[in-house]
N, C-alpha and C positions, 0 to 999 in steps of 0.2 A: 624472728628472722623476716626481713623485708622481701617483697616480691621481686623476682628476677626481672631484669629489663626486658627480656624476650616476652615474658608473660604480660607485663604491662603494655608492651607495644601491641601484642596480639589483641588484648582487651580493647585498646584504643581503636584499632582497625575495625573490630566488630562493632563497637559503639558508633564509629563514624559511618559504617555501612548502613546500619539500622537507621541512623538519623537522616542520612541522605535518602534512603528509601521512603521514609516518612514524608520528607519534604517533597519528593518527587511524586508521591501518590501511587496508587495501585492501578496498573494497566488492565483493562478489560477488552478482550477481543469480542466485538459485537457480532452476534449471529446474523448473517445475511444470506443464509443458505437458500431461502425461497426466492431471492432476487437473481441468483446466478443463471445466466442464459448463454454463456460463451465459454469456449475452451481455447484460449489463445496461446497455450504453452504445450510444446511437445515434451513428452516424458519418456523415460526408458528405465526398465527394471528387468533384471535377469536376461539381458539381450533382446528384449522385446521393445521396439520403438513404437510409440503411439503418437501420431502427428496431431498438431493443433488443427482445429476445424474452423474457428472464427477468429481472425487475426486482430492485429492492432493498428494496421495501416491500410491505405487504399480502400477506404470505407469498410475496413474490418476484414477484407479478404486478401490483401496483398502480402502481408508478412506476419510472422509470429515470433515468439521467444522460444528458446530451448532451455531446459535444465542442463547443468553441467554434464550429467550422465548422458543425456541425449546428444549433446554437442560432441562429446568424446566418441560416442558410438558412431556418429556421422563423420568421424575422422578429422574434426576441426582442430587445428593447432592453436594453442593459447586463446581459446574462445572466450569472449566476454559474455558469458551465459549467466542465467539465473542460478543461484546456489541450489544444490539438491535439497538442503534444509530450508523449508519455506518460512521458518520463523526467523525474520530478519532482526538482527540485534539493534538495540537502542542506540541512538546518537545524541548529540547535544541538542538536537532539534525535535526529536520524536521518540516515543517509547518503543520497545520491542513490538514488532508488528507481524502477525501471522497471515500469510497469503494462503490461497485455497488450492494450489496445485500440490501434487504428491506423485512421486515417481511410481509408487505402488498402485495408483489409481489410474486406470487407462480409459475410463469412460466418464468420469464425473465432470461437471461444469466447474469452472474456475474463476469466473468474473462476470460482471454485468456490462453489456455494451448498450450504448444509446447512439443511434445513427439519426442525424437530423434533430428536429425539435422533439423533446420528450423529457422523461424524468423517471424517478422512482422514489420510494419512501421506505423507511424502516424504523421500528421501535428500538429504543435503547433501555437498559435497566434504569428505573426511575431513581436517579441520583444527582448530586451536584458534581459537576465535572470542571477540572481546571484546564482540560484540553480535550478536544475531539478531533481525531486525525483520520482523514479520508485519503486512501492510497488510490491515485488516479493517473491516467494518461490521456492526452488528447493528440490525435493525429489529424492530418489534413488541415493544419492550422490550429489556432487556439480555440478553446470552448468557453463561452460565457455561461457562468453558473450562478443561479440564484439559490441560496440555501435558506430554508425556513427552519428555525429551531423552535420546536413546540415545547413549551414549559408547562408545568402544572398551572401557572398563573397567567399564561398568555403566549404570544408568538413574537419572535425576533427574526427579521429578514436581513440577509447580507448578500452582497454581490461580489463575485470573484472572477478574474480572468485566468483560466488555466492555460499556461503556455503549451505550444506544440512540444511533443516529447523529444524532439531533436534539439530544442533550444535550452541553453543553460539558464539556471535560476540566478537572478541578480543577488550579489553578495549583500547580506544584511536583510534580506526579505523576511518579514515577520510572519508571513502566512505560509509560504512554500519552502519546502526543503526536498532533498533527495531521499527516497527509500533505497533505490538502486540506480547507480550512475554509470554512464559510458557503456551501455549494453550493445551487443550486436543484434541483428535480426535476420530471420531466415524465411525463405519462400515456401511455397506449398510442398515441395519435395524435400524440405529440410536442407536446402542448399543456401548457404550464407549469402545474403544480398548486400549487407553492409556490416563492417567489422566492429563498429563502435559508435559512440556519440548519442545513444538513445537512453532514455531514462524512464523510471517509474517515480512519479513525484508524490509528495505528501502535502496535503492541505490541512492546516490546523484552522478550524472554523471558529475557534475561540468562544465557546459557550460562556454564558454568564455564570461565574462560579457561585453566585449567591442565589441561583434559582435552580429548581429541580427540573432537569431535562428529561423528556419522555419519548420524543419522536423527532425525526429529521426528514425533511422533504428536500429533494434535489431536483431542480428544474434546469434544463439546458435549452439554449436557443438553437437555431438551425445549423449554423456553421460548426465544423469540427466533428470528429468522431471520438466519442468518449468511451473509455474503459474504466470501470470502477472495480478495484481489486479487493479492498478491505476497509473496514472501519474499526478504529481502536480508540477507546476512551481512557482518560486518566481521571480517576475519581479523587475527590478531596478526602 
């Protein structure tokens, strides 16, 4: 007796899913806990609102983001807020990315800010990567970034211009995409100051897939206020 069409179709879907996953590689959420020095997202759990403390605009003090639960608690209608689940699904341009806010955490740091000239560095699991994705925003204008990719056998340097988080990304950009698009922002008393048009961007720094990457150094020039939200690699 031959296999039923439904069984054949199910097997085909399973095979296709596995094959696509293999082609896409495995996503790794890079541990950047020691870098986090800012809390730009207001959270809410069980009716307890915990406000952001270091924002994303006005040199980091002017405005912040809210989770959906926090926005609803503040009685916003149809808020363009961050999703309560901080694991942002994959898109055609980036893998699933885990941000560092959590409604159940009312005290933890959520991101890294750099005001003026400065930078930071972090290690990554020593592997070959087909992509390395930095979730970032720039306010007060664009930020000029120099990325140093430290491999086992040397260093590669790349320069990128991160647009202001109010500006849309050019269609077909090979480096930048949206993690979250068209967000509102809120002032210090969690009062909405603008209802939409703000983003968290993703920068793929395109590591050399033939070399073992071990460390990333990010340097920023003086203009712009940078917030670094997460790093996610896709291994081969």
